[in-house]
C-alpha positions as CSV (number, residue, x, y, z in Angstrom):
1,M,0.0,0.1,0.0
2,Q,1.2,3.5,-0.8
3,I,-0.3,6.6,0.7
4,A,-0.4,10.1,-0.7
5,Y,-1.7,13.5,0.4
6,Q,-3.5,16.5,-1.3
7,D,-3.5,20.1,0.2
8,F,-6.4,22.3,0.1
9,I,-5.3,25.9,0.6
10,P,-8.0,28.6,1.3
11,K,-8.6,30.7,-1.7
12,V,-8.6,34.4,-1.6
13,L,-12.0,35.8,-1.7
14,E,-11.2,39.5,-1.5
15,E,-7.9,41.5,-1.5
16,K,-8.0,45.0,-0.2
17,M,-4.9,47.4,0.6
18,L,-4.3,46.1,4.0
19,T,-6.5,43.1,4.4
20,T,-7.1,39.6,2.5
21,K,-10.2,37.6,3.2
22,Y,-9.8,33.9,2.6
23,E,-12.2,31.1,2.4
24,D,-13.4,29.8,5.7
25,L,-12.9,26.0,6.7
26,P,-16.4,24.8,5.7
27,M,-15.7,26.1,2.1
28,V,-12.3,24.3,1.9
29,V,-14.1,21.2,3.2
30,T,-16.5,21.3,0.6
31,R,-13.7,21.6,-2.2
32,A,-12.0,18.6,-0.7
33,N,-15.3,16.5,-0.6
34,D,-15.9,17.5,-4.2
35,W,-12.1,16.2,-5.1
36,I,-12.7,13.2,-3.0
37,K,-16.0,12.3,-4.9
38,S,-14.7,13.0,-8.4
39,N,-11.5,11.0,-8.0
40,A,-13.0,8.1,-5.9
41,I,-10.3,8.7,-3.2
42,Q,-10.1,6.4,-0.3
43,V,-9.2,8.7,2.6
44,I,-7.0,7.6,5.5
45,N,-7.1,10.7,7.4
46,L,-7.7,14.5,7.5
47,E,-5.8,17.1,9.1
48,T,-5.5,20.9,9.4
49,V,-1.9,22.3,9.0
50,Y,-0.6,25.5,10.2
51,M,1.4,27.0,7.2
52,P,3.3,30.4,7.6
53,L,2.9,32.8,4.9
54,G,6.2,32.7,2.7
55,E,6.8,29.1,3.1
56,N,8.1,27.6,0.0
57,G,8.2,24.2,-1.7
58,D,11.1,22.9,0.2
59,G,9.7,23.5,3.5
60,M,11.7,26.6,4.2
61,V,10.1,29.8,5.5
62,D,10.9,33.3,4.2
63,E,12.1,35.0,7.1
64,R,11.2,38.4,5.9
65,I,7.6,37.3,6.3
66,T,6.6,36.7,10.1
67,G,3.5,36.7,12.2
68,F,1.0,35.8,9.4
69,A,-0.2,32.1,8.5
70,Y,-3.1,30.3,7.4
71,R,-4.5,26.8,7.9
72,L,-4.7,24.2,5.1
73,L,-6.9,21.0,4.9
74,R,-4.5,18.0,4.2
75,V,-6.3,14.6,2.9
76,W,-4.2,11.5,3.4
77,Y,-5.4,8.8,1.2
78,R,-4.4,5.4,-0.5
79,A,-2.5,6.0,-3.7
């Protein structure tokens, strides 16, 4: 058995000069459910992950950006 994961990051709903509004968790869960159904995914586990803004693909955080983060929904499934 192999496992894999898919991250669902809150989408930007509105951007203003000093504030940004993101999807709330129920909206992110709805997108994840749609993906699970359309791909016939066998889910193993779900988790929310705290992700600092400025994190790049290798897991390193851009130190110029501090104090801001978001939570993403991670779906672990059988690959």
